[in-house]
C-alpha positions in Angstrom: -184.8 -31.9 97.6 -183.8 -32.3 94.0 -183.4 -29.2 91.9 -185.6 -28.8 88.9 -183.3 -26.9 86.7 -179.6 -26.3 86.3 -177.4 -23.7 84.5 -174.1 -25.5 83.6 -172.0 -22.3 83.1 -172.8 -18.8 84.4 -172.4 -17.5 80.9 -175.0 -19.8 79.4 -178.3 -18.5 78.1 -180.0 -21.9 78.4 -180.9 -24.0 81.4 -181.3 -27.8 81.7 -184.5 -29.3 82.9 -183.6 -31.9 85.5 -187.2 -33.1 85.7 -190.2 -32.9 83.4 -191.5 -29.3 83.4 -195.1 -28.4 82.6 -196.3 -25.5 80.5 -197.1 -22.5 82.7 -195.0 -23.9 85.6 -192.7 -21.4 87.3 -189.2 -22.5 88.2 -186.4 -20.8 90.2 -182.8 -20.6 89.2 -180.7 -18.7 91.8 -182.6 -15.5 92.4 -184.4 -15.6 89.0 -187.7 -17.2 88.1 -188.8 -18.5 84.7 -192.3 -19.3 83.3 -192.1 -22.5 81.2 -193.6 -21.7 77.8 -194.1 -25.3 76.6 -193.9 -28.7 78.2 -190.2 -29.4 78.6 -189.0 -33.0 79.2 -186.1 -33.7 81.5 -182.7 -33.4 79.8 -183.9 -30.7 77.4 -183.1 -27.0 77.6 -185.0 -23.8 77.7 -183.7 -20.3 77.0 -183.2 -17.9 79.9 -183.8 -14.8 77.7 -185.8 -13.8 74.6 -183.8 -14.6 71.4 -184.3 -13.3 67.9 -183.4 -15.1 64.7 -179.6 -15.4 64.5 -178.9 -15.0 68.2 -176.3 -17.3 69.7 -177.1 -20.2 71.9 -174.5 -20.6 74.6 -174.1 -23.7 76.8 -171.1 -25.0 78.7 -169.8 -21.4 78.1 -169.4 -22.0 74.4 -171.4 -21.4 71.2 -173.5 -24.5 70.5 -176.1 -23.1 68.0 -178.0 -20.1 66.7 -181.7 -19.4 66.8 -183.4 -20.1 63.5 -186.8 -18.8 64.8 -187.7 -16.3 67.6 -187.5 -18.1 71.0 -189.3 -16.8 74.1 -187.7 -16.7 77.5 -188.7 -20.1 79.1 -189.2 -21.8 75.8 -187.6 -25.2 75.0 -185.0 -25.3 72.3 -185.6 -27.9 69.5 -184.2 -28.8 66.1 -186.9 -26.6 64.6 -185.9 -23.4 66.4 -182.1 -23.9 66.7 -179.4 -24.8 64.1 -175.9 -26.1 64.7 -173.2 -23.4 65.0 -169.7 -23.6 66.4 -166.8 -21.1 66.8 -164.1 -21.1 64.1 -160.6 -21.7 65.4 -157.3 -20.9 63.7 -154.8 -21.6 66.4 -153.7 -21.0 70.0 -155.1 -17.8 71.6 -153.6 -18.3 75.0 -151.3 -20.5 77.0 -153.3 -22.1 79.9 -152.0 -23.4 83.2 -153.4 -26.2 85.2 -153.7 -26.8 88.9 -153.5 -30.5 89.6 -155.9 -32.0 92.2 -154.6 -33.3 95.5 -153.9 -37.0 94.9 -152.2 -38.0 98.1 -154.8 -40.7 98.8 -154.1 -42.4 95.4 -150.3 -42.2 95.2 -149.7 -45.6 96.8 -152.7 -47.4 95.3 -152.0 -50.5 93.3 -153.9 -53.0 91.2 -153.1 -56.6 90.4 -152.0 -56.7 86.8 -150.0 -58.7 84.2 -146.5 -57.2 83.8 -145.0 -57.3 80.3 -141.4 -57.2 79.3 -141.7 -53.7 77.8 -142.9 -52.2 81.1 -146.6 -52.1 80.3 -149.1 -53.7 82.7 -152.3 -55.5 81.5 -155.6 -55.7 83.3 -156.3 -59.0 81.5 -154.3 -61.8 80.0 -155.5 -62.7 76.5 -154.4 -64.9 73.7 -155.7 -63.4 70.5 -156.6 -65.0 67.2 -157.1 -62.7 64.2 -156.9 -62.7 60.4 -155.0 -60.3 58.2 -157.7 -60.5 55.6 -161.5 -61.2 55.6 -160.8 -64.4 53.5 -159.6 -66.1 56.7 -162.7 -65.2 58.7 -164.2 -68.7 58.3 -161.0 -70.4 59.5 -161.0 -68.1 62.5 -164.6 -68.9 63.2 -163.8 -72.7 63.0 -160.9 -72.2 65.5 -163.2 -70.1 67.7 -165.7 -72.9 67.9 -163.0 -75.5 68.6 -161.2 -73.5 71.3 -164.3 -72.1 73.0 -165.9 -75.6 73.3 -162.8 -77.0 74.9 -161.1 -74.2 76.9 -163.6 -71.5 77.9 -166.1 -70.9 80.6 -169.1 -73.0 79.6 -169.8 -75.6 77.0 -173.5 -74.8 76.9 -174.9 -71.3 77.1 -178.0 -70.4 79.1 -179.9 -69.8 75.8 -179.0 -73.3 74.6 -180.2 -74.6 78.0 -183.5 -72.8 77.6 -184.0 -74.3 74.2 -183.0 -77.7 75.5 -185.6 -77.4 78.3 -188.3 -76.5 75.8 -187.4 -79.5 73.6 -187.4 -81.8 76.7 -190.5 -80.2 78.1 -188.7 -79.4 81.3 -188.3 -76.2 83.4 -185.3 -77.5 85.3 -182.5 -75.5 83.5 -180.7 -74.3 86.7 -179.4 -77.8 87.6 -178.1 -78.4 84.1 -176.6 -75.0 84.1 -174.7 -75.6 87.3 -173.3 -78.8 85.8 -172.1 -77.1 82.7 -170.4 -74.1 84.4 -166.6 -73.6 85.1 -165.4 -75.9 82.3 -162.2 -73.9 81.8 -159.1 -75.9 81.2 -156.8 -72.8 81.8 -157.9 -70.5 84.7 -155.4 -67.6 84.0 -155.8 -66.9 80.3 -158.7 -65.8 78.1 -158.7 -66.9 74.4 -160.4 -64.3 72.1 -161.1 -64.1 68.4 -161.3 -61.2 66.0 -162.8 -61.1 62.5 -163.2 -58.1 60.2 -164.0 -57.1 56.6 -160.6 -55.5 55.7 -157.1 -56.4 54.5 -157.9 -56.4 50.8 -160.2 -54.9 48.2 -159.9 -51.3 49.4 -157.2 -48.7 49.1 -153.8 -49.8 50.2 -153.8 -47.1 52.9 -156.7 -48.8 54.7 -154.9 -52.2 54.6 -151.8 -50.6 56.0 -153.8 -48.9 58.7 -155.4 -52.2 59.6 -152.0 -53.7 59.9 -151.0 -50.9 62.3 -154.2 -51.4 64.3 -153.6 -55.2 64.7 -150.0 -54.5 65.6 -151.3 -52.2 68.3 -153.6 -55.0 69.6 -150.5 -57.3 69.9 -148.6 -54.6 71.7 -151.5 -53.9 74.1 -150.5 -55.0 77.6 -153.6 -57.1 77.9 -152.4 -59.4 75.1 -150.0 -62.2 76.0 -149.6 -63.4 72.4 -151.4 -64.0 69.1 -152.2 -66.4 66.4 -152.4 -64.7 63.0 -154.0 -66.1 59.9 -153.1 -64.9 56.3 -154.3 -66.0 52.9 -151.2 -64.9 51.1 -152.2 -62.7 48.2 -154.0 -59.9 50.1 -153.0 -56.2 50.3 -152.2 -56.6 54.0 -149.1 -58.8 53.6 -147.5 -60.7 56.6 -144.4 -58.5 56.2 -146.5 -55.3 56.3 -148.0 -56.5 59.6 -144.5 -57.4 60.9 -143.1 -54.0 59.9 -146.0 -52.3 61.7 -145.3 -54.3 64.9 -141.6 -53.7 64.8 -142.3 -49.9 64.4 -144.2 -49.7 67.7 -142.6 -52.6 69.5 -139.0 -53.0 68.4 -137.7 -56.5 69.1 -141.2 -57.7 70.2 -140.9 -60.4 72.8 -144.5 -61.7 72.7 -145.0 -65.0 71.0 -146.7 -64.6 67.6 -147.8 -67.7 65.5 -148.4 -66.9 61.8 -149.9 -69.3 59.3 -150.4 -68.5 55.6 -153.0 -70.6 53.9 -151.5 -70.5 50.4 -148.3 -72.0 51.8 -150.0 -74.5 54.1 -151.6 -77.1 51.9 -155.1 -78.1 52.8 -157.3 -76.3 55.2 -157.3 -79.4 57.5 -153.5 -79.5 57.6 -153.3 -75.8 58.4 -155.9 -75.9 61.1 -154.2 -78.9 62.7 -150.9 -77.1 62.9 -152.6 -73.9 64.2 -154.4 -75.8 67.0 -151.2 -77.7 68.1 -148.9 -74.6 68.1 -151.5 -72.3 69.7 -152.4 -74.8 72.4 -148.7 -75.0 73.5 -148.4 -71.2 73.5 -151.7 -70.7 75.4 -150.6 -73.2 78.0 -147.3 -71.2 78.5 -149.2 -67.9 78.7 -151.4 -69.4 81.4 -148.4 -69.4 83.7 -148.3 -65.6 83.8 -149.6 -64.4 87.2 -151.0 -61.1 88.4 -148.7 -58.9 90.5 -149.1 -55.5 92.1 -148.7 -52.5 89.9 -149.1 -48.7 90.6 -152.4 -47.3 89.2 -150.2 -45.0 87.1 -149.8 -48.0 84.8 -153.5 -47.7 83.8 -154.2 -46.3 80.4 -157.9 -45.3 80.4 -159.7 -44.8 77.1 -162.5 -42.2 77.5 -165.6 -42.7 75.3 -169.3 -42.0 75.2 -172.1 -43.5 73.2 -175.9 -43.3 73.3 -175.5 -40.0 75.1 -178.4 -38.0 76.5 -179.0 -34.5 77.9 -177.5 -35.6 81.3 -174.3 -37.1 80.0 -172.5 -33.7 80.0 -173.4 -32.9 83.5 -173.0 -36.2 85.3 -171.2 -39.1 83.7 -168.8 -37.2 81.5 -167.6 -34.7 84.2 -166.9 -37.7 86.5 -164.6 -39.1 83.8 -163.1 -35.6 83.5 -162.3 -35.5 87.2 -160.9 -39.0 87.0 -158.8 -38.0 84.0 -157.3 -35.2 86.0 -156.5 -37.5 88.9 -154.7 -39.9 86.5 -152.7 -37.0 85.0 -151.7 -35.9 88.5 -150.4 -39.3 89.5 -148.6 -40.0 86.2 -151.2 -42.2 84.6 -152.7 -41.9 81.2 -156.0 -41.2 79.6 -157.0 -41.0 75.9 -159.9 -38.8 74.7 -161.2 -39.8 71.3 -164.2 -39.2 69.0 -163.1 -36.1 67.0 -166.6 -35.3 65.5 -167.7 -34.9 69.1 -165.1 -32.3 69.8 -166.5 -29.9 67.2 -167.2 -26.6 68.8 -164.7 -26.9 71.7 -161.5 -26.9 69.6 -160.4 -23.5 71.0 -160.3 -24.8 74.6 -158.4 -28.0 73.5 -156.0 -26.1 71.3 -155.1 -23.8 74.2 -154.5 -26.8 76.5 -152.0 -28.5 74.2 -148.5 -28.3 75.7 -146.8 -27.4 72.5 -147.7 -25.5 69.3 -147.1 -28.6 67.1 -149.7 -30.6 68.8 -152.2 -27.7 68.6 -151.6 -27.4 64.9 -151.9 -31.2 64.4 -155.1 -31.4 66.3 -156.7 -28.7 64.1 -155.3 -30.3 60.9 -156.8 -33.7 61.8 -160.1 -32.1 62.7 -160.3 -30.1 59.5 -159.2 -33.1 57.3 -161.8 -35.3 59.0 -164.6 -32.8 58.5 -163.6 -32.2 54.8 -163.8 -36.0 54.1 -167.3 -36.1 55.8 -168.5 -33.1 53.7 -167.1 -34.7 50.5 -169.3 -37.7 51.3 -172.3 -35.5 51.4 -172.7 -35.1 55.1 -171.2 -33.0 57.9 -170.3 -32.9 61.6 -173.6 -31.1 62.1 -175.4 -34.4 61.3 -173.5 -36.3 64.1 -176.3 -36.3 66.7 -178.3 -39.5 66.4 -182.2 -39.6 66.6 -181.7 -40.9 70.2 -179.4 -38.1 71.1 -181.9 -35.5 69.8 -184.8 -37.2 71.5 -183.0 -36.9 74.8 -181.9 -33.3 74.5 -178.7 -33.1 72.4 -180.0 -31.1 69.4 -176.8 -29.8 67.8 -173.4 -31.4 67.3 -171.7 -28.5 69.2 -174.0 -29.1 72.2 -173.2 -32.8 72.1 -169.5 -32.1 71.7 -169.4 -29.6 74.6 -170.7 -32.2 76.9 -168.6 -35.0 75.4 -165.4 -33.0 75.9 -166.0 -32.9 79.6 -164.6 -36.5 79.7 -161.1 -34.9 79.2 -161.2 -32.8 82.4 -159.0 -29.8 82.5 -155.4 -31.1 82.5 -153.0 -30.1 79.8 -152.9 -32.2 76.6 -149.6 -34.0 76.3 -150.0 -35.5 72.8 -152.2 -35.7 69.8 -152.5 -39.1 68.0 -153.9 -40.0 64.7 -155.8 -43.3 64.2 -153.5 -46.4 64.9 -150.8 -44.4 66.6 -149.7 -45.9 69.9 -149.6 -43.8 73.1 -146.2 -42.5 74.0 -146.7 -39.9 76.8 -148.5 -40.1 80.2 -151.3 -37.7 80.9 -154.2 -36.7 78.6 -153.9 -37.6 75.0 -156.2 -36.9 72.1 -156.9 -39.7 69.5 -158.5 -39.1 66.1 -161.4 -41.6 65.8 -165.0 -41.5 64.6 -167.8 -41.1 67.1 -169.1 -44.6 66.2 -169.1 -46.6 69.4 -167.4 -49.8 68.2 -165.0 -48.1 65.8 -163.9 -45.8 68.6 -163.5 -48.5 71.2 -161.5 -50.6 68.7 -159.2 -47.7 68.0 -158.7 -46.9 71.7 -157.5 -50.4 72.4 -155.2 -50.4 69.4 -153.6 -47.2 70.8 -152.8 -48.8 74.1 -155.8 -48.4 76.4 -155.8 -51.3 78.9 -159.3 -50.3 80.0 -162.1 -48.3 78.4 -164.6 -46.1 80.4 -167.8 -45.7 78.4 -170.5 -43.3 79.4 -174.0 -43.6 78.1 -177.4 -42.1 78.8 -179.5 -44.3 76.5 -177.6 -47.6 77.0 -175.4 -49.7 74.7 -173.9 -53.2 75.0 -170.5 -52.3 73.5 -167.6 -54.4 74.6 -164.1 -55.4 73.4 -162.3 -58.7 73.1 -159.1 -57.5 74.7 -159.9 -54.9 77.4 -162.6 -54.4 80.0 -165.2 -51.8 79.0 -166.8 -50.2 82.0 -170.3 -48.9 81.1 -171.2 -45.7 83.1 -174.8 -44.4 83.1 -175.6 -40.7 83.3 -179.0 -41.3 84.9 -180.4 -43.7 87.5 -183.4 -44.7 85.3 -181.1 -46.3 82.8 -179.1 -48.2 85.4 -182.3 -49.6 86.8 -183.8 -50.4 83.4 -180.7 -52.1 81.9 -178.8 -53.4 84.8 -177.3 -56.2 82.7 -175.2 -53.7 80.7 -174.5 -50.9 83.2 -171.6 -51.2 85.6 -171.6 -47.8 87.4 -174.3 -45.2 87.9 -173.7 -41.4 88.2 -177.4 -40.5 88.3 -177.2 -39.6 91.9 -175.3 -36.4 90.7 -178.5 -35.4 88.9 -180.6 -36.0 92.1 -178.2 -34.0 94.2 -177.2 -37.0 96.4 -173.6 -37.1 95.3 -171.0 -34.7 93.9 -168.8 -35.2 90.8 -165.7 -35.5 93.1 -167.4 -38.2 95.2 -168.4 -40.2 92.2 -164.9 -39.9 90.6 -163.4 -41.4 93.7 -166.0 -44.2 93.8 -165.3 -44.9 90.1 -161.6 -45.1 90.6 -162.0 -47.7 93.3 -164.3 -49.7 91.0 -161.7 -49.4 88.2 -159.1 -50.9 90.5 -161.4 -53.9 91.2 -161.9 -54.5 87.5 -158.2 -54.0 86.6 -157.3 -56.5 89.3 -159.7 -59.1 88.0 -161.9 -59.2 91.1 -164.9 -57.7 89.3 -166.0 -58.5 85.8 -167.7 -55.9 83.6 -171.2 -56.5 82.3 -169.9 -56.5 78.7 -167.4 -59.3 79.7 -170.2 -61.3 81.4 -172.3 -61.0 78.2 -169.2 -62.0 76.1 -169.6 -58.8 74.1 -166.5 -58.8 71.9 -166.9 -56.0 69.3 -164.2 -55.1 66.8 -164.7 -52.7 63.8 -161.7 -51.1 62.2 -162.2 -47.5 60.8 -162.0 -47.5 57.0 -161.2 -44.1 55.7 -161.1 -45.0 52.0 -163.4 -46.7 49.5 -163.6 -50.2 48.1 -161.8 -50.8 44.8 
């Protein structure tokens, strides 16, 4: 029988409604009972004691808000009676230890990946086209149309087939679809295209950051090589990009084709050269084959988006347990979204393996928050309307649940945006909470797969790495099966434990990493790319 309520941490003074609760209903939690004061929807929280104005709200064992109105025992907390509040952190208060989980069953596990000369292993094999400046977006789009029509999965999409059937007054689209499928020329390489709005017109620091980000994409083990388009006069010069690539990948061995329009004559002449050179390089990259690799070669980006009140008690803790498994076997995970770590800084600072990383984490957090305040906002405005509607009413509450993705292992390194991962184990990466900006950054820092938890649903994907979408509740996985890959809702119903779901998820990850299972985002051809711009336009 499913429990109706849950207290996440023994020190909490709120409980989570696992099902809809009616006004006047009596619920039991351990040996205590509570009379529900007002209707409380599933995912929302009610207080377990009377609170006066200014009293602290504790969830996940940390401060997540303060009462702005008197709240009766058994009454639901809302944005009207609770305001965001988080603990202030100045530095390490203790040195924590970590007991690694038993990983004997995973030590010899392998996946079938693409081995690169620098020792990294990819979960995909991608030839990537991208511009250094937005002025070249049109040329990239032309190349995209040419290459996709001739090289990729299908020449006619199912939506084109639907329109064709309407025009022809026919309902027989399936037969036509079957004829159009599997039109790939090369079976062992994907060709992907990136466009963006950067590279010029903003501050030079943003152009340089974009260069480092794109260099990170080239270094990413999922990329076999790249075709790069430049106009010539932009802030992000070709040499700036080359310097960024040399800094993270000295003596880079991957093939890079660079064309600069202002040195190439007409558009037609340039495109002809790009097509010929890129075709030969893609044909060569198609010869690379998958080979066994230990799962310690996986670098898993950890992210959440469209979170709900169940995310922090089902999907995110599953990622946390998985992160601990990866740390124990020598693999790597990257926890991002700094606005969604607000309120749990003390725990994370204490878990840093050295004082320098602890200080850097706090500096990055503080600088980020200052820039947000300077823009007239604040971390307290981070929860979206969807988050609030589904039970995440303060940023600290949202953050405390989001941080569960990082498990309990020690933090090996703290990275700023565009820095590439150097150490195995758990890493922190400074990114916004924005779904696509965060995913984009995780890939640029070396993730060869992204694990993305969601309670409300999001189609986010990436052109370079598989993005596995993990639902916090069964209702979502049943309502949006075309975007959800893995469901953790059976934790909420009590059918499975966090440990069981973490093991199931790791087996699924191995399938995706080996190319035997495609993610829903890949099936939908969801290729999102948005670089984080920290500055202003000039």
